[in-house]
FIKOLZA-1660 file (N, C-alpha, C; in steps of 0.1 Angstrom, whole numbers, plus 5000, padded with zeros to 4 digits):
% residues 102
   i   px   py   pz ch aa at
   1 8583 3772 2918  A  X  N
   1 8577 3769 2914  A  X CA
   1 8564 3775 2922  A  X  C
   2 8565 3784 2934  A  X  N
   2 8558 3788 2935  A  X CA
   2 8548 3802 2927  A  X  C
   3 8563 3809 2921  A  X  N
   3 8559 3817 2911  A  X CA
   3 8551 3812 2902  A  X  C
   4 8551 3798 2895  A  X  N
   4 8548 3787 2890  A  X CA
   4 8530 3788 2888  A  X  C
   5 8528 3789 2903  A  X  N
   5 8512 3788 2910  A  X CA
   5 8510 3806 2913  A  X  C
   6 8516 3804 2910  A  X  N
   6 8505 3822 2907  A  X CA
   6 8507 3830 2899  A  X  C
   7 8510 3823 2885  A  X  N
   7 8513 3829 2871  A  X CA
   7 8506 3819 2862  A  X  C
   8 8502 3810 2868  A  X  N
   8 8497 3799 2858  A  X CA
   8 8490 3802 2847  A  X  C
   9 8482 3817 2852  A  X  N
   9 8470 3818 2833  A  X CA
   9 8478 3831 2828  A  X  C
  10 8493 3831 2832  A  X  N
  10 8491 3840 2820  A  X CA
  10 8502 3834 2806  A  X  C
  11 8503 3837 2800  A  X  N
  11 8519 3835 2789  A  X CA
  11 8531 3836 2800  A  X  C
  12 8532 3821 2803  A  X  N
  12 8543 3819 2811  A  X CA
  12 8559 3815 2806  A  X  C
  13 8568 3817 2805  A  X  N
  13 8574 3807 2799  A  X CA
  13 8592 3804 2805  A  X  C
  14 8603 3800 2800  A  X  N
  14 8613 3792 2807  A  X CA
  14 8621 3805 2806  A  X  C
  15 8621 3812 2801  A  X  N
  15 8631 3820 2800  A  X CA
  15 8627 3835 2809  A  X  C
  16 8611 3835 2813  A  X  N
  16 8608 3840 2823  A  X CA
  16 8618 3832 2838  A  X  C
  17 8610 3832 2838  A  X  N
  17 8613 3818 2850  A  X CA
  17 8626 3821 2857  A  X  C
  18 8632 3810 2843  A  X  N
  18 8650 3814 2842  A  X CA
  18 8650 3829 2850  A  X  C
  19 8652 3835 2840  A  X  N
  19 8657 3848 2848  A  X CA
  19 8652 3854 2857  A  X  C
  20 8637 3850 2863  A  X  N
  20 8635 3858 2874  A  X CA
  20 8640 3844 2893  A  X  C
  21 8645 3837 2885  A  X  N
  21 8651 3831 2902  A  X CA
  21 8672 3830 2897  A  X  C
  22 8670 3834 2888  A  X  N
  22 8684 3838 2884  A  X CA
  22 8698 3836 2876  A  X  C
  23 8685 3822 2867  A  X  N
  23 8693 3808 2861  A  X CA
  23 8692 3808 2844  A  X  C
  24 8705 3803 2836  A  X  N
  24 8705 3798 2828  A  X CA
  24 8689 3788 2824  A  X  C
  25 8682 3794 2809  A  X  N
  25 8670 3782 2803  A  X CA
  25 8678 3766 2810  A  X  C
  26 8693 3767 2806  A  X  N
  26 8690 3751 2807  A  X CA
  26 8691 3745 2819  A  X  C
  27 8701 3756 2822  A  X  N
  27 8705 3753 2836  A  X CA
  27 8690 3749 2846  A  X  C
  28 8680 3763 2843  A  X  N
  28 8671 3756 2853  A  X CA
  28 8658 3745 2848  A  X  C
  29 8659 3748 2834  A  X  N
  29 8654 3731 2828  A  X CA
  29 8655 3715 2832  A  X  C
  30 8674 3718 2836  A  X  N
  30 8679 3707 2846  A  X CA
  30 8670 3707 2860  A  X  C
  31 8671 3715 2862  A  X  N
  31 8670 3715 2879  A  X CA
  31 8657 3710 2885  A  X  C
  32 8647 3717 2880  A  X  N
  32 8631 3720 2871  A  X CA
  32 8628 3704 2871  A  X  C
  33 8638 3700 2862  A  X  N
  33 8630 3684 2860  A  X CA
  33 8634 3672 2867  A  X  C
  34 8648 3676 2876  A  X  N
  34 8654 3670 2891  A  X CA
  34 8646 3672 2896  A  X  C
  35 8635 3684 2907  A  X  N
  35 8631 3691 2917  A  X CA
  35 8611 3678 2912  A  X  C
  36 8609 3684 2903  A  X  N
  36 8595 3683 2899  A  X CA
  36 8593 3663 2893  A  X  C
  37 8603 3658 2887  A  X  N
  37 8597 3651 2887  A  X CA
  37 8599 3646 2868  A  X  C
  38 8591 3658 2863  A  X  N
  38 8584 3667 2853  A  X CA
  38 8591 3679 2845  A  X  C
  39 8592 3686 2835  A  X  N
  39 8596 3691 2828  A  X CA
  39 8588 3706 2826  A  X  C
  40 8592 3714 2826  A  X  N
  40 8583 3723 2826  A  X CA
  40 8575 3729 2816  A  X  C
  41 8570 3724 2809  A  X  N
  41 8560 3724 2801  A  X CA
  41 8545 3711 2807  A  X  C
  42 8558 3700 2804  A  X  N
  42 8545 3689 2820  A  X CA
  42 8535 3699 2827  A  X  C
  43 8545 3708 2840  A  X  N
  43 8545 3709 2852  A  X CA
  43 8534 3719 2849  A  X  C
  44 8536 3729 2839  A  X  N
  44 8523 3745 2838  A  X CA
  44 8511 3737 2835  A  X  C
  45 8511 3731 2822  A  X  N
  45 8498 3721 2823  A  X CA
  45 8495 3715 2828  A  X  C
  46 8495 3705 2842  A  X  N
  46 8494 3697 2846  A  X CA
  46 8483 3709 2855  A  X  C
  47 8498 3720 2858  A  X  N
  47 8488 3728 2870  A  X CA
  47 8474 3736 2867  A  X  C
  48 8472 3740 2849  A  X  N
  48 8464 3744 2844  A  X CA
  48 8455 3736 2845  A  X  C
  49 8452 3726 2843  A  X  N
  49 8444 3719 2844  A  X CA
  49 8436 3712 2854  A  X  C
  50 8447 3714 2861  A  X  N
  50 8437 3709 2879  A  X CA
  50 8431 3720 2881  A  X  C
  51 8434 3732 2882  A  X  N
  51 8428 3745 2882  A  X CA
  51 8417 3747 2874  A  X  C
  52 8415 3740 2864  A  X  N
  52 8401 3744 2855  A  X CA
  52 8396 3731 2859  A  X  C
  53 8400 3718 2865  A  X  N
  53 8387 3708 2869  A  X CA
  53 8380 3712 2889  A  X  C
  54 8392 3723 2889  A  X  N
  54 8388 3729 2902  A  X CA
  54 8371 3737 2894  A  X  C
  55 8377 3748 2882  A  X  N
  55 8363 3757 2885  A  X CA
  55 8356 3757 2875  A  X  C
  56 8349 3742 2870  A  X  N
  56 8342 3731 2865  A  X CA
  56 8334 3726 2869  A  X  C
  57 8342 3720 2888  A  X  N
  57 8335 3717 2897  A  X CA
  57 8329 3726 2900  A  X  C
  58 8333 3734 2908  A  X  N
  58 8331 3746 2914  A  X CA
  58 8321 3757 2915  A  X  C
  59 8324 3761 2896  A  X  N
  59 8316 3775 2889  A  X CA
  59 8304 3768 2875  A  X  C
  60 8302 3776 2878  A  X  N
  60 8290 3778 2862  A  X CA
  60 8298 3780 2847  A  X  C
  61 8310 3791 2851  A  X  N
  61 8315 3794 2843  A  X CA
  61 8314 3781 2828  A  X  C
  62 8311 3786 2822  A  X  N
  62 8315 3783 2803  A  X CA
  62 8325 3779 2806  A  X  C
  63 8321 3771 2794  A  X  N
  63 8335 3760 2792  A  X CA
  63 8348 3775 2786  A  X  C
  64 8341 3781 2773  A  X  N
  64 8353 3784 2765  A  X CA
  64 8357 3800 2775  A  X  C
  65 8348 3799 2788  A  X  N
  65 8357 3816 2795  A  X CA
  65 8363 3807 2809  A  X  C
  66 8363 3793 2808  A  X  N
  66 8370 3787 2818  A  X CA
  66 8388 3789 2815  A  X  C
  67 8389 3784 2798  A  X  N
  67 8402 3786 2788  A  X CA
  67 8416 3796 2790  A  X  C
  68 8408 3808 2786  A  X  N
  68 8417 3821 2793  A  X CA
  68 8417 3820 2809  A  X  C
  69 8407 3823 2818  A  X  N
  69 8413 3815 2836  A  X CA
  69 8423 3815 2840  A  X  C
  70 8430 3796 2829  A  X  N
  70 8438 3792 2832  A  X CA
  70 8448 3789 2823  A  X  C
  71 8450 3807 2816  A  X  N
  71 8461 3801 2808  A  X CA
  71 8467 3804 2792  A  X  C
  72 8449 3794 2786  A  X  N
  72 8447 3790 2772  A  X CA
  72 8438 3798 2763  A  X  C
  73 8447 3807 2756  A  X  N
  73 8436 3820 2747  A  X CA
  73 8423 3811 2736  A  X  C
  74 8434 3798 2737  A  X  N
  74 8425 3795 2726  A  X CA
  74 8416 3782 2730  A  X  C
  75 8398 3782 2730  A  X  N
  75 8393 3772 2740  A  X CA
  75 8393 3758 2730  A  X  C
  76 8399 3759 2717  A  X  N
  76 8395 3748 2705  A  X CA
  76 8402 3738 2716  A  X  C
  77 8421 3750 2718  A  X  N
  77 8428 3735 2719  A  X CA
  77 8432 3740 2734  A  X  C
  78 8430 3740 2742  A  X  N
  78 8427 3738 2757  A  X CA
  78 8414 3726 2754  A  X  C
  79 8405 3727 2750  A  X  N
  79 8398 3715 2752  A  X CA
  79 8408 3702 2742  A  X  C
  80 8417 3706 2736  A  X  N
  80 8426 3695 2731  A  X CA
  80 8429 3690 2741  A  X  C
  81 8440 3699 2753  A  X  N
  81 8446 3693 2761  A  X CA
  81 8439 3689 2772  A  X  C
  82 8431 3692 2778  A  X  N
  82 8419 3689 2787  A  X CA
  82 8418 3675 2787  A  X  C
  83 8408 3672 2772  A  X  N
  83 8411 3657 2770  A  X CA
  83 8418 3648 2766  A  X  C
  84 8436 3653 2762  A  X  N
  84 8441 3645 2764  A  X CA
  84 8444 3642 2777  A  X  C
  85 8444 3647 2792  A  X  N
  85 8445 3645 2800  A  X CA
  85 8445 3641 2815  A  X  C
  86 8423 3644 2809  A  X  N
  86 8420 3644 2811  A  X CA
  86 8408 3623 2806  A  X  C
  87 8413 3626 2801  A  X  N
  87 8408 3612 2789  A  X CA
  87 8393 3611 2782  A  X  C
  88 8387 3631 2787  A  X  N
  88 8372 3631 2782  A  X CA
  88 8370 3650 2777  A  X  C
  89 8362 3657 2777  A  X  N
  89 8360 3673 2770  A  X CA
  89 8363 3672 2785  A  X  C
  90 8362 3690 2788  A  X  N
  90 8357 3702 2799  A  X CA
  90 8344 3695 2792  A  X  C
  91 8333 3696 2792  A  X  N
  91 8315 3695 2795  A  X CA
  91 8322 3683 2798  A  X  C
  92 8322 3673 2794  A  X  N
  92 8320 3658 2799  A  X CA
  92 8328 3653 2813  A  X  C
  93 8334 3656 2814  A  X  N
  93 8337 3666 2828  A  X CA
  93 8328 3666 2841  A  X  C
  94 8330 3681 2839  A  X  N
  94 8315 3691 2841  A  X CA
  94 8306 3685 2843  A  X  C
  95 8301 3675 2835  A  X  N
  95 8286 3669 2838  A  X CA
  95 8289 3648 2843  A  X  C
  96 8300 3645 2846  A  X  N
  96 8305 3638 2852  A  X CA
  96 8307 3639 2869  A  X  C
  97 8310 3648 2871  A  X  N
  97 8312 3654 2887  A  X CA
  97 8303 3656 2887  A  X  C
  98 8288 3665 2881  A  X  N
  98 8278 3666 2885  A  X CA
  98 8271 3653 2894  A  X  C
  99 8273 3641 2886  A  X  N
  99 8262 3633 2883  A  X CA
  99 8264 3628 2897  A  X  C
 100 8281 3631 2898  A  X  N
 100 8290 3620 2912  A  X CA
 100 8284 3631 2922  A  X  C
 101 8288 3634 2921  A  X  N
 101 8278 3648 2931  A  X CA
 101 8268 3645 2940  A  X  C
 102 8257 3641 2926  A  X  N
 102 8244 3642 2930  A  X CA
 102 8241 3627 2943  A  X  C
% end
């Protein structure tokens, strides 16, 4: 997981991580789920969205610029994933966070 935490903003794949730690993809997936309670993709998405939230809260970086910083090359897709996980768009999240801190 530390490897993922350091490289979440890159195009990470199961095969790359499994190879890095010396496991087959299927064995890695089973162990990962057992240890984390979620799939590789669920964990990676959670990590990326948490980082996006931090960027949105603490910087003035434009939303379309946040996407590639957290591993999404397509800002529209990033917004869709963000909305699914957070229940609001990145812009709405930033506004809500700013209103809450005043």
